[in-house]
C-alpha positions in Angstrom: 8.1 24.7 24.1 5.5 26.7 22.2 7.9 27.0 19.3 8.6 23.2 19.3 4.8 22.4 19.4 4.2 25.1 16.4 6.9 23.4 14.2 5.6 20.1 14.8 2.1 21.0 13.9 3.7 22.5 10.8 5.5 19.5 9.9 2.6 17.4 10.6 0.4 19.7 8.0 3.5 19.4 5.5 3.4 15.6 5.9 -0.5 15.6 5.2 0.0 17.5 2.2 2.6 15.5 0.9 0.8 12.2 1.4 -2.2 13.7 -0.4 0.0 14.8 -3.3 1.7 11.3 -3.2 -1.5 9.6 -3.5 -2.9 11.9 -6.5 0.6 12.1 -8.3 1.9 8.5 -7.5 0.4 6.5 -10.3 2.1 9.1 -12.8 5.5 7.7 -11.3 4.7 4.0 -11.5 3.2 3.4 -7.9 0.0 1.1 -8.1 -2.3 1.4 -5.2 -4.8 -0.9 -6.4 -5.3 -4.1 -4.7 -4.7 -7.4 -6.6 -7.8 -8.5 -8.2 -8.7 -12.2 -8.0 -11.8 -14.1 -7.4 -11.9 -16.2 -4.3 -14.9 -18.8 -4.0 -15.3 -21.0 -0.9 -18.0 -23.4 -0.3 -20.6 -22.4 2.6 -22.3 -24.9 4.7 -25.5 -23.6 6.2 -27.0 -25.3 9.4 -30.7 -24.7 9.0 -31.8 -26.8 11.8 
């Protein structure tokens, strides 16, 4: 049981390193993480009273 937990811990650490690596190296391979940029305007009605 202890070996299983140890292997799962190692797997989680490797997955975290892979995720961080993909976040830094991904844009070089064409992955675009930026949100779509568009302006949204909505009228706001304030009830003052």
